[in-house]
C-alpha positions, -999 to 999 in steps of 0.1 A, spaced: -316 -95 38 -315 -57 34 -287 -33 29 -284 -10 57 -265 20 68 -243 18 100 -234 43 126 -201 51 108 -219 59 76 -239 84 92 -212 102 107 -194 105 75 -165 83 85 -173 55 61 -204 39 45 -212 2 49 -240 -15 30 -253 -51 35 -256 -74 5 -284 -101 1 -260 -119 23 -263 -93 51 -227 -81 48 -230 -56 76 -202 -38 94 -197 -46 131 -201 -19 155 -168 -6 168 -158 -14 204 -160 12 230 -122 18 226 -128 23 189 -157 46 190 -149 82 182 -156 105 214 -174 129 193 -186 120 157 -192 147 134 -230 156 128 -248 142 100 -251 165 70 -286 181 69 -297 168 36 -287 133 47 -305 135 78 -337 148 57 -333 117 35 -332 95 65 -365 110 77 -380 108 42 -372 73 37 -388 65 72 -420 83 62 -420 66 29 -420 32 47 -446 43 72 -467 54 44 -466 19 26 -473 3 59 -503 26 64 -516 17 29 -514 -19 30 -516 -32 67 -554 -29 66 -556 -55 38 -536 -81 60 -553 -114 58 -565 -127 91 -559 -164 81 -529 -184 85 -516 -161 113 -494 -192 124 -475 -195 92 -470 -157 91 -457 -156 126 -433 -187 120 -419 -172 89 -413 -139 106 -396 -156 136 -374 -176 112 -365 -143 94 -354 -127 128 -337 -159 139 -317 -161 104 -306 -126 109 -296 -132 145 -278 -163 135 -258 -143 110 -220 -153 110 -195 -127 119 -170 -131 90 -134 -118 97 -144 -93 123 -164 -68 102 -191 -84 82 -221 -105 90 -235 -132 65 -272 -142 69 -300 -156 48 -328 -138 62 -336 -122 29 -349 -157 19 -375 -158 44 -386 -122 39 -390 -130 0 -412 -161 9 -434 -140 32 -437 -114 2 -449 -143 -21 -472 -159 4 -486 -127 20 -481 -101 -6 -475 -64 4 -497 -64 35 -476 -92 51 -442 -81 41 -448 -44 54 -454 -59 88 -426 -85 88 -398 -63 73 -400 -35 99 -403 -59 128 -371 -76 114 -352 -43 113 -365 -33 147 -351 -64 163 -319 -59 145 -316 -25 161 -325 -38 197 -314 -31 224 -294 1 211 -294 26 186 -334 28 184 -346 62 171 -313 71 156 -310 83 122 -296 48 113 -326 33 128 -352 55 110 -333 49 74 -332 12 79 -368 7 89 -379 27 59 -355 12 34 -362 -24 44 -400 -17 43 -400 2 10 -376 -22 -8 -395 -54 3 -428 -38 0 -424 -25 -35 -409 -59 -46 -441 -76 -32 -463 -51 -52 -446 -62 -83 -446 -97 -75 -484 -98 -67 -492 -77 -97 -477 -104 -120 -488 -137 -105 -521 -153 -94 -515 -153 -57 -548 -174 -52 -533 -206 -66 -496 -206 -62 -480 -230 -86 -446 -232 -104 -448 -216 -138 -426 -195 -162 -447 -166 -151 -440 -170 -115 -402 -174 -122 -403 -141 -143 -423 -124 -115 -398 -136 -89 -368 -123 -109 -386 -89 -114 -393 -86 -76 -357 -95 -68 -346 -68 -92 -370 -42 -76 -354 -51 -41 -320 -45 -56 -328 -12 -73 -346 4 -44 -320 -8 -19 -291 2 -38 -305 36 -49 -314 45 -12 -282 33 4 -258 49 -22 -278 80 -19 -273 83 19 -238 71 18 -229 97 -7 -244 124 11 -228 114 44 -193 108 30 -194 132 1 -183 103 -22 -199 99 -58 -228 77 -59 -212 58 -88 -181 51 -67 -201 38 -38 -223 18 -61 -194 2 -79 -177 -8 -45 -209 -19 -27 -235 -29 -52 -221 -37 -88 -212 -72 -78 -244 -82 -56 -271 -84 -81 -267 -122 -89 -272 -127 -50 -305 -110 -51 -316 -134 -79 -304 -167 -63 -318 -157 -28 -352 -146 -46 -353 -180 -63 -347 -196 -30 -373 -176 -12 -396 -189 -40 -387 -224 -33 -395 -219 6 -427 -203 -3 -436 -233 -24 -426 -257 2 -448 -241 27 -477 -237 4 -476 -276 -5 -467 -289 28 -473 -263 56 -448 -264 84 -434 -296 74 -422 -280 42 -406 -252 61 -388 -276 84 -376 -298 52 -365 -265 36 -347 -251 65 -325 -280 71 -302 -274 42 -296 -236 49 -289 -247 86 -264 -272 74 -250 -246 51 -246 -221 79 -229 -246 101 -204 -255 73 -199 -219 66 -193 -210 102 -168 -239 106 -149 -228 74 -148 -191 85 -138 -201 120 -108 -221 108 -100 -195 82 -101 -168 109 -78 -189 131 -54 -194 101 -56 -156 94 -48 -148 129 -18 -170 130 -6 -156 96 -11 -120 111 10 -128 140 37 -145 118 35 -114 95 42 -92 124 69 -113 136 85 -111 101 80 -74 100 97 -70 133 125 -91 122 126 -72 89 129 -40 108 158 -53 129 175 -65 99 171 -31 81 184 -14 113 213 -39 116 222 -34 79 222 3 85 245 -1 114 268 -23 95 269 0 66 279 29 90 306 5 105 319 -1 71 320 35 62 337 45 94 362 18 91 370 28 55 373 65 65 396 56 93 418 35 70 420 64 45 428 88 73 456 64 84 469 64 49 469 101 44 487 104 79 515 82 66 520 105 36 530 137 52 524 156 20 488 147 14 469 151 46 433 150 39 437 142 2 415 110 3 384 127 18 388 158 -5 391 136 -36 361 116 -25 339 147 -25 353 160 -56 346 125 -74 311 121 -60 302 156 -70 311 148 -106 295 114 -104 262 131 -94 267 158 -123 272 128 -147 239 112 -136 251 84 -113 223 74 -91 232 81 -54 213 50 -43 230 26 -68 257 1 -63 278 20 -89 278 51 -66 288 32 -36 317 14 -55 330 47 -67 328 64 -34 347 35 -17 374 34 -45 380 71 -42 382 69 -5 408 39 -6 425 47 -40 459 48 -23 455 18 -1 484 2 -22 509 27 -9 509 3 22 533 -18 1 556 11 -8 586 20 15 585 51 35 619 61 20 602 63 -13 569 77 -2 582 105 17 615 113 -3 619 151 -3 636 152 -39 627 137 -72 623 100 -75 647 80 -97 633 58 -125 636 28 -104 617 45 -77 590 56 -99 587 20 -111 582 10 -75 558 37 -69 537 27 -99 530 -6 -84 506 8 -57 475 4 -81 481 -33 -82 490 -36 -47 458 -20 -37 437 -43 -61 453 -75 -47 445 -62 -11 408 -56 -18 397 -77 -46 389 -108 -23 368 -85 2 333 -92 -12 320 -55 -5 349 -40 -19 357 -63 -50 340 -39 -74 357 -9 -59 392 -29 -62 388 -29 -102 384 11 -101 415 15 -78 436 -9 -102 427 15 -130 428 49 -113 461 59 -129 450 50 -164 447 78 -190 419 85 -215 445 84 -244 458 50 -233 492 63 -221 484 56 -183 494 26 -162 495 -3 -152 478 -18 -182 473 12 -208 436 9 -212 420 36 -234 388 56 -236 359 39 -221 378 8 -215 388 26 -183 360 22 -157 338 54 -153 347 57 -117 385 57 -125 379 83 -154 361 107 -127 387 101 -101 416 111 -125 401 145 -127 393 149 -90 428 137 -82 447 159 -104 426 190 -93 432 183 -55 470 175 -64 473 210 -82 453 230 -55 472 216 -25 505 228 -10 536 207 -16 570 210 0 583 219 -36 555 243 -45 527 263 -33 490 253 -42 479 265 -76 448 288 -80 415 270 -90 415 286 -123 450 277 -130 441 242 -122 410 246 -145 432 256 -174 454 227 -170 426 200 -169 408 217 -197 439 217 -219 442 179 -211 406 169 -221 407 142 -246 443 131 -237 447 126 -200 412 131 -191 377 120 -204 361 151 -221 326 142 -207 342 141 -172 359 174 -179 326 190 -187 310 176 -154 343 191 -135 336 227 -150 299 225 -138 312 217 -103 341 242 -101 323 271 -87 312 252 -56 348 239 -52 362 273 -54 343 285 -23 355 253 -3 391 260 -13 389 296 -1 374 284 32 403 260 35 429 287 28 413 311 53 412 283 79 451 275 73 459 312 75 440 316 109 
């Protein structure tokens, strides 16, 4: 079977070529067809006309030499070619598989160029009926199938003694040469027209559509030789005997493809169901995350409301912490980012276990009261460590009062033994404490807080975190200024 262009190829939407198995794109349905396809480029249209005229020329050259004998066999083989093409199997909605090329090759062997230049265009004509006649696609395919098979027949008859057809090495070589000629002419013309129509490179189209099909030409050419020898030796009986295996093969292929198509359809439906379920799960996960975050924010707000001196502290510290985390290269889509954010928001959750008398005491705390206050990191850790989505954050909460020099509490961790989130939080917490009003003092200017934090780099604070703090400070100063103006207003 010959490669041919389809309507989409000539409208520059896509190129489709048929392999020797006649893998030919289906025509789109009326719902799929574009209402106004773009016009065929002029040079592609001229190539279609040139190919058609070339085919017409080779017909005119060889038709007068057509032998008048054995018309019955010629007609029978031509009908078999048409039937084989019409009985092609639609594979997976967009390709057609047929063995008509075998019959055409047998005609080329038995009747030479005069026979093939009649049978080939008739096959192409029937393929186009009842639509698409006299389109550019029609002109190209008529010329293409005639030229490719006609030139193959010229090569074949030039290498064999067609008066006495007998199996021989010379006949095998001639068959292979003719199959190669069909492949070369067909691939050359189809890749050329497809390249012009789609503006893709010839090599790109050849690699996609033709690089892999040459062995098919060889096999189908040898099968065509076997068919010709069967007819030459046994007549119509030989064709009947030869036709039985391909027909059974077609039946087996159709049954296989039908079953596979059903399975593919089932899998496609299941995949669509899974995709919808996945989308619902993703949406539900997003809603759960929003619910988690809203719940944590509400809890943090409730904690801040309980401590009259630190209203809004948790939300501000969280902003400062995450700004520095981003500056230090923490990925904002990573679990580490989420854990640090949640820990910053809930760092004082342990104060739930501290009495209001201590928490809201106006004057300095006694040593005993300080000892009680210092229990809140451990209390927070105890509250959250068994909550699955907060267990990693609980560890940061437990260590958020540790110091870089090891003099913090509750366990005296030192340096990078302290989790990164806790080291970042320590700077954010200190900065917010210094720049917020307290009953016993007014808020410090940002630059005064900067000097205090810088002087404690390497002792209370991780120097790397302090460096990130300095890079973020200018943006925070603008927020502090806005906050002060809002309070004044």
